[in-house]
PyMOL commands that place a pseudoatom at each C-alpha (Angstrom):
pseudoatom trace, name=CA, resn=MET, resi=1, chain=A, elem=C, hetatm=0, pos=[133.977, -104.547, -26.106]
pseudoatom trace, name=CA, resn=ALA, resi=2, chain=A, elem=C, hetatm=0, pos=[131.687, -107.183, -27.772]
pseudoatom trace, name=CA, resn=ALA, resi=3, chain=A, elem=C, hetatm=0, pos=[130.583, -106.553, -31.367]
pseudoatom trace, name=CA, resn=LEU, resi=4, chain=A, elem=C, hetatm=0, pos=[127.029, -105.198, -31.824]
pseudoatom trace, name=CA, resn=GLY, resi=5, chain=A, elem=C, hetatm=0, pos=[124.624, -107.780, -32.507]
pseudoatom trace, name=CA, resn=SER, resi=6, chain=A, elem=C, hetatm=0, pos=[126.495, -110.517, -30.561]
pseudoatom trace, name=CA, resn=LYS, resi=7, chain=A, elem=C, hetatm=0, pos=[125.121, -112.358, -27.528]
pseudoatom trace, name=CA, resn=ALA, resi=8, chain=A, elem=C, hetatm=0, pos=[127.053, -110.038, -25.049]
pseudoatom trace, name=CA, resn=ARG, resi=9, chain=A, elem=C, hetatm=0, pos=[125.710, -107.066, -26.902]
pseudoatom trace, name=CA, resn=PRO, resi=10, chain=A, elem=C, hetatm=0, pos=[122.416, -107.494, -28.702]
pseudoatom trace, name=CA, resn=ALA, resi=11, chain=A, elem=C, hetatm=0, pos=[120.992, -105.045, -31.040]
pseudoatom trace, name=CA, resn=ILE, resi=12, chain=A, elem=C, hetatm=0, pos=[118.252, -103.150, -29.541]
pseudoatom trace, name=CA, resn=LEU, resi=13, chain=A, elem=C, hetatm=0, pos=[115.356, -102.538, -31.993]
pseudoatom trace, name=CA, resn=ARG, resi=14, chain=A, elem=C, hetatm=0, pos=[111.647, -100.952, -31.945]
pseudoatom trace, name=CA, resn=VAL, resi=15, chain=A, elem=C, hetatm=0, pos=[109.048, -101.276, -34.638]
pseudoatom trace, name=CA, resn=GLN, resi=16, chain=A, elem=C, hetatm=0, pos=[105.423, -100.226, -34.643]
pseudoatom trace, name=CA, resn=SER, resi=17, chain=A, elem=C, hetatm=0, pos=[103.594, -103.571, -35.962]
pseudoatom trace, name=CA, resn=GLU, resi=18, chain=A, elem=C, hetatm=0, pos=[103.647, -107.187, -35.530]
pseudoatom trace, name=CA, resn=GLU, resi=19, chain=A, elem=C, hetatm=0, pos=[104.142, -107.545, -39.383]
pseudoatom trace, name=CA, resn=ARG, resi=20, chain=A, elem=C, hetatm=0, pos=[107.398, -105.452, -39.219]
pseudoatom trace, name=CA, resn=ALA, resi=21, chain=A, elem=C, hetatm=0, pos=[108.616, -107.374, -36.354]
pseudoatom trace, name=CA, resn=GLN, resi=22, chain=A, elem=C, hetatm=0, pos=[108.570, -110.482, -38.484]
pseudoatom trace, name=CA, resn=GLU, resi=23, chain=A, elem=C, hetatm=0, pos=[110.355, -108.803, -41.130]
pseudoatom trace, name=CA, resn=VAL, resi=24, chain=A, elem=C, hetatm=0, pos=[113.198, -107.381, -38.828]
pseudoatom trace, name=CA, resn=THR, resi=25, chain=A, elem=C, hetatm=0, pos=[113.390, -110.914, -37.101]
pseudoatom trace, name=CA, resn=THR, resi=26, chain=A, elem=C, hetatm=0, pos=[113.902, -112.563, -40.410]
pseudoatom trace, name=CA, resn=ILE, resi=27, chain=A, elem=C, hetatm=0, pos=[116.698, -110.053, -41.466]
pseudoatom trace, name=CA, resn=CYS, resi=28, chain=A, elem=C, hetatm=0, pos=[118.527, -110.535, -38.013]
pseudoatom trace, name=CA, resn=ALA, resi=29, chain=A, elem=C, hetatm=0, pos=[118.170, -114.409, -38.439]
pseudoatom trace, name=CA, resn=ALA, resi=30, chain=A, elem=C, hetatm=0, pos=[119.617, -114.425, -42.013]
pseudoatom trace, name=CA, resn=HIS, resi=31, chain=A, elem=C, hetatm=0, pos=[122.705, -112.553, -40.630]
pseudoatom trace, name=CA, resn=GLY, resi=32, chain=A, elem=C, hetatm=0, pos=[123.069, -114.223, -37.279]
pseudoatom trace, name=CA, resn=ILE, resi=33, chain=A, elem=C, hetatm=0, pos=[122.544, -111.094, -35.340]
pseudoatom trace, name=CA, resn=GLN, resi=34, chain=A, elem=C, hetatm=0, pos=[121.276, -111.306, -31.867]
pseudoatom trace, name=CA, resn=PHE, resi=35, chain=A, elem=C, hetatm=0, pos=[118.579, -108.526, -30.796]
pseudoatom trace, name=CA, resn=ILE, resi=36, chain=A, elem=C, hetatm=0, pos=[116.033, -107.531, -28.377]
pseudoatom trace, name=CA, resn=LEU, resi=37, chain=A, elem=C, hetatm=0, pos=[112.958, -106.311, -30.321]
pseudoatom trace, name=CA, resn=GLY, resi=38, chain=A, elem=C, hetatm=0, pos=[109.967, -104.174, -29.026]
pseudoatom trace, name=CA, resn=ILE, resi=39, chain=A, elem=C, hetatm=0, pos=[106.652, -103.523, -30.585]
pseudoatom trace, name=CA, resn=GLU, resi=40, chain=A, elem=C, hetatm=0, pos=[105.529, -100.072, -29.643]
pseudoatom trace, name=CA, resn=SER, resi=41, chain=A, elem=C, hetatm=0, pos=[102.827, -98.606, -32.003]
pseudoatom trace, name=CA, resn=ASP, resi=42, chain=A, elem=C, hetatm=0, pos=[102.920, -95.054, -30.239]
pseudoatom trace, name=CA, resn=LYS, resi=43, chain=A, elem=C, hetatm=0, pos=[106.614, -94.499, -30.968]
pseudoatom trace, name=CA, resn=PRO, resi=44, chain=A, elem=C, hetatm=0, pos=[108.914, -94.217, -34.146]
pseudoatom trace, name=CA, resn=GLU, resi=45, chain=A, elem=C, hetatm=0, pos=[110.532, -97.247, -35.479]
pseudoatom trace, name=CA, resn=ASN, resi=46, chain=A, elem=C, hetatm=0, pos=[114.206, -97.476, -34.654]
pseudoatom trace, name=CA, resn=ILE, resi=47, chain=A, elem=C, hetatm=0, pos=[116.245, -100.120, -36.382]
pseudoatom trace, name=CA, resn=PHE, resi=48, chain=A, elem=C, hetatm=0, pos=[119.578, -98.218, -36.061]
pseudoatom trace, name=CA, resn=ASP, resi=49, chain=A, elem=C, hetatm=0, pos=[121.637, -100.879, -34.302]
pseudoatom trace, name=CA, resn=LEU, resi=50, chain=A, elem=C, hetatm=0, pos=[120.373, -103.492, -37.050]
pseudoatom trace, name=CA, resn=LYS, resi=51, chain=A, elem=C, hetatm=0, pos=[121.616, -101.427, -39.804]
pseudoatom trace, name=CA, resn=LYS, resi=52, chain=A, elem=C, hetatm=0, pos=[124.898, -100.785, -37.836]
pseudoatom trace, name=CA, resn=ALA, resi=53, chain=A, elem=C, hetatm=0, pos=[125.382, -104.371, -37.081]
pseudoatom trace, name=CA, resn=ILE, resi=54, chain=A, elem=C, hetatm=0, pos=[124.850, -105.428, -40.707]
pseudoatom trace, name=CA, resn=LYS, resi=55, chain=A, elem=C, hetatm=0, pos=[127.355, -102.803, -41.747]
pseudoatom trace, name=CA, resn=ALA, resi=56, chain=A, elem=C, hetatm=0, pos=[130.116, -104.320, -39.263]
pseudoatom trace, name=CA, resn=LEU, resi=57, chain=A, elem=C, hetatm=0, pos=[129.616, -107.776, -40.718]
pseudoatom trace, name=CA, resn=PRO, resi=58, chain=A, elem=C, hetatm=0, pos=[132.609, -109.105, -43.004]
pseudoatom trace, name=CA, resn=PRO, resi=59, chain=A, elem=C, hetatm=0, pos=[131.759, -109.024, -46.768]
pseudoatom trace, name=CA, resn=LYS, resi=60, chain=A, elem=C, hetatm=0, pos=[130.852, -112.550, -48.077]
pseudoatom trace, name=CA, resn=LEU, resi=61, chain=A, elem=C, hetatm=0, pos=[132.944, -113.930, -50.581]
pseudoatom trace, name=CA, resn=ALA, resi=62, chain=A, elem=C, hetatm=0, pos=[131.642, -114.364, -54.107]
pseudoatom trace, name=CA, resn=THR, resi=63, chain=A, elem=C, hetatm=0, pos=[132.290, -117.594, -55.964]
pseudoatom trace, name=CA, resn=LYS, resi=64, chain=A, elem=C, hetatm=0, pos=[131.276, -118.447, -59.443]
pseudoatom trace, name=CA, resn=ALA, resi=65, chain=A, elem=C, hetatm=0, pos=[128.693, -121.185, -59.268]
pseudoatom trace, name=CA, resn=GLY, resi=66, chain=A, elem=C, hetatm=0, pos=[130.677, -122.699, -56.477]
pseudoatom trace, name=CA, resn=LYS, resi=67, chain=A, elem=C, hetatm=0, pos=[133.841, -123.055, -58.262]
pseudoatom trace, name=CA, resn=VAL, resi=68, chain=A, elem=C, hetatm=0, pos=[136.941, -121.633, -57.008]
pseudoatom trace, name=CA, resn=SER, resi=69, chain=A, elem=C, hetatm=0, pos=[139.881, -120.655, -59.176]
pseudoatom trace, name=CA, resn=PRO, resi=70, chain=A, elem=C, hetatm=0, pos=[143.483, -121.242, -57.570]
pseudoatom trace, name=CA, resn=ASN, resi=71, chain=A, elem=C, hetatm=0, pos=[144.156, -117.536, -57.809]
pseudoatom trace, name=CA, resn=ASP, resi=72, chain=A, elem=C, hetatm=0, pos=[140.918, -116.570, -56.041]
pseudoatom trace, name=CA, resn=TYR, resi=73, chain=A, elem=C, hetatm=0, pos=[140.856, -115.902, -52.252]
pseudoatom trace, name=CA, resn=CYS, resi=74, chain=A, elem=C, hetatm=0, pos=[139.713, -118.772, -50.189]
pseudoatom trace, name=CA, resn=PRO, resi=75, chain=A, elem=C, hetatm=0, pos=[136.241, -119.065, -49.404]
pseudoatom trace, name=CA, resn=CYS, resi=76, chain=A, elem=C, hetatm=0, pos=[137.058, -119.994, -45.735]
pseudoatom trace, name=CA, resn=GLY, resi=77, chain=A, elem=C, hetatm=0, pos=[137.735, -116.503, -44.899]
pseudoatom trace, name=CA, resn=SER, resi=78, chain=A, elem=C, hetatm=0, pos=[141.422, -116.975, -44.339]
pseudoatom trace, name=CA, resn=ASN, resi=79, chain=A, elem=C, hetatm=0, pos=[142.333, -114.086, -46.802]
pseudoatom trace, name=CA, resn=LYS, resi=80, chain=A, elem=C, hetatm=0, pos=[144.746, -116.263, -48.343]
pseudoatom trace, name=CA, resn=LYS, resi=81, chain=A, elem=C, hetatm=0, pos=[144.831, -117.280, -52.060]
pseudoatom trace, name=CA, resn=PHE, resi=82, chain=A, elem=C, hetatm=0, pos=[142.760, -120.866, -52.572]
pseudoatom trace, name=CA, resn=LYS, resi=83, chain=A, elem=C, hetatm=0, pos=[146.083, -122.544, -53.933]
pseudoatom trace, name=CA, resn=LYS, resi=84, chain=A, elem=C, hetatm=0, pos=[147.966, -121.698, -50.569]
pseudoatom trace, name=CA, resn=CYS, resi=85, chain=A, elem=C, hetatm=0, pos=[145.204, -122.384, -48.409]
pseudoatom trace, name=CA, resn=CYS, resi=86, chain=A, elem=C, hetatm=0, pos=[142.291, -124.982, -48.817]
pseudoatom trace, name=CA, resn=GLY, resi=87, chain=A, elem=C, hetatm=0, pos=[143.393, -125.987, -52.209]
pseudoatom trace, name=CA, resn=GLU, resi=88, chain=A, elem=C, hetatm=0, pos=[146.933, -127.186, -51.472]
pseudoatom trace, name=CA, resn=PRO, resi=89, chain=A, elem=C, hetatm=0, pos=[147.211, -130.837, -51.400]
pseudoatom trace, name=CA, resn=SER, resi=90, chain=A, elem=C, hetatm=0, pos=[147.467, -132.333, -47.979]
pseudoatom trace, name=CA, resn=SER, resi=91, chain=A, elem=C, hetatm=0, pos=[150.257, -134.663, -48.855]
pseudoatom trace, name=CA, resn=PRO, resi=92, chain=A, elem=C, hetatm=0, pos=[153.032, -134.251, -51.373]
pseudoatom trace, name=CA, resn=LYS, resi=93, chain=A, elem=C, hetatm=0, pos=[153.047, -136.166, -54.798]
pseudoatom trace, name=CA, resn=ALA, resi=94, chain=A, elem=C, hetatm=0, pos=[155.337, -139.064, -54.950]
for i in range(1, 94): cmd.bond("trace and resi %d" % i, "trace and resi %d" % (i + 1))
show_as sticks, trace
zoom trace
């Protein structure tokens, strides 16, 4: 089954006002979540799918001011140490 918030399975959201719709749209865009949004002032807000989709996103790797130590996990998302992944020299030293 496709992930919630993907193109194949967009999040279904309902808000009560145009202003709230803009807020929710901004949040979805920031996280790359695909969605279908309805504005219905006579029904309660439902953004459960958005909360669920955000929870399912992989955690972002924190780096200190863009610097990566050789023993930090690689920011490429490989789940390897930087020194064994992107930090490894491409050619051996002569």
